[in-house]
C-alpha positions in Angstrom: 37.4 -5.8 33.3 35.4 -4.1 30.5 34.8 -6.1 27.3 34.0 -3.1 25.2 34.9 0.5 25.4 32.5 3.2 24.6 34.3 3.7 21.3 34.1 0.0 20.4 30.4 0.0 21.2 29.8 3.0 19.1 31.7 1.4 16.2 29.6 -1.7 16.5 26.4 0.3 16.5 27.5 2.3 13.4 28.2 -0.9 11.5 25.1 -2.7 12.6 22.5 0.1 12.5 23.9 2.7 10.1 26.4 1.3 7.6 24.4 -1.9 6.8 21.1 -0.1 6.2 22.9 2.6 4.2 24.5 -0.1 2.0 21.1 -1.6 1.5 19.7 1.8 0.6 22.5 2.4 -1.9 21.6 -0.8 -3.6 18.0 0.4 -3.8 19.0 3.8 -5.0 19.2 2.4 -8.5 15.5 1.6 -8.3 14.7 5.3 -7.5 16.9 6.5 -10.3 15.3 4.0 -12.7 11.9 5.2 -11.6 12.8 8.8 -12.4 14.3 7.7 -15.8 11.0 5.9 -16.4 9.2 9.2 -16.3 10.5 9.6 -19.8 9.3 6.0 -20.5 5.8 6.9 -19.3 5.7 10.1 -21.4 6.8 8.1 -24.5 4.3 5.3 -23.7 1.5 7.8 -23.5 2.3 9.3 -26.9 2.7 5.9 -28.6 -0.4 4.2 -27.3 -3.0 6.6 -28.5 -4.6 6.9 -25.1 -8.2 8.1 -24.5 -8.9 10.9 -22.0 -9.6 8.4 -19.2 -6.3 6.5 -19.8 -4.4 9.8 -20.0 -5.7 10.7 -16.6 -4.8 7.3 -15.2 -1.3 7.7 -16.7 -0.9 11.0 -14.9 -1.9 9.3 -11.7 0.9 6.8 -12.3 3.5 9.6 -12.9 2.3 11.5 -9.8 2.5 8.3 -7.7 6.0 7.6 -9.0 7.1 11.2 -8.1 5.6 10.8 -4.6 7.3 7.4 -4.1 10.7 8.7 -5.1 10.4 11.8 -2.9 9.2 9.6 0.1 12.1 7.3 -0.4 14.6 10.1 -0.6 13.1 12.0 2.4 13.0 8.8 4.5 16.7 8.1 3.8 17.7 11.7 4.7 15.6 11.7 7.9 16.8 8.3 9.0 20.4 9.4 8.5 19.8 12.5 10.5 18.2 10.6 13.3 21.1 8.2 13.7 23.8 10.9 13.4 22.1 12.9 16.1 21.8 9.8 18.3 25.5 9.0 17.8 26.4 12.6 18.9 24.6 12.2 22.2 26.3 11.1 25.4 23.4 8.7 26.1 21.9 7.7 22.8 18.4 6.3 22.6 18.7 3.8 19.8 15.3 2.2 20.5 13.5 5.4 19.9 15.6 6.1 16.8 14.8 2.6 15.4 11.1 3.2 15.9 11.3 6.5 14.0 13.2 4.8 11.2 10.5 2.1 11.0 7.8 4.7 10.8 9.7 6.4 7.9 10.1 3.1 6.2 6.4 2.5 6.5 5.7 5.8 4.7 7.9 4.6 1.8 5.9 1.3 1.7 2.6 3.2 1.6 3.9 5.4 -1.3 5.1 2.2 -3.1 1.7 0.6 -2.7 0.0 3.7 -4.1 2.3 3.6 -7.1 1.5 -0.1 -7.7 -2.2 0.6 -7.4 -2.0 3.4 -9.9 -0.1 1.2 -12.4 -2.6 -1.6 -12.1 -5.5 0.8 -12.6 -3.9 2.1 -15.7 -3.0 -1.3 -17.2 -6.6 -2.6 -16.6 -7.9 0.1 -19.1 -5.5 -0.8 -21.9 -6.8 -2.7 -24.9 -5.0 -5.9 -26.0 -3.3 -3.9 -28.8 -2.1 -1.3 -26.4 -0.8 -3.9 -24.0 1.2 -5.5 -26.9 2.7 -2.1 -27.6 3.6 -1.7 -23.9 5.5 -5.0 -24.1 7.2 -4.0 -27.3 8.3 -0.6 -25.9 9.4 -2.2 -22.6 11.6 -4.7 -24.4 13.4 -1.9 -26.2 14.0 -0.1 -22.9 15.1 -3.0 -20.8 16.0 -6.2 -22.8 15.6 -9.5 -21.1 18.7 -11.3 -20.1 
């Protein structure tokens, strides 16, 4: 006697490997949306801080890294979705290979996030104490502490 039919196994797979990661991704989507909204924050910050040429260049690096991160995150989601949908449509899916592809895409997102963090740190290191105080003041207006 069979414990699981093919349909039941497919349903279990969809919940375990597709629905759960997509739900986690949806929760993270707000982070990407916030990052894009923060482009305006970065522009405002640049205007209000009175940045020198070096600092302006580093701020551009932050904005470029943020764009790259958001694009990498979006592309990884789309490609992962496509991989698993294609797998589910096959008569003999190869979930191990799909999982490896998904892990590689996730690694690309982590690399882009690390680059964004590095760009932010390089920018903040060049700020004067007065500029850092302004950053805190502007940040408090944008996202008040709970």
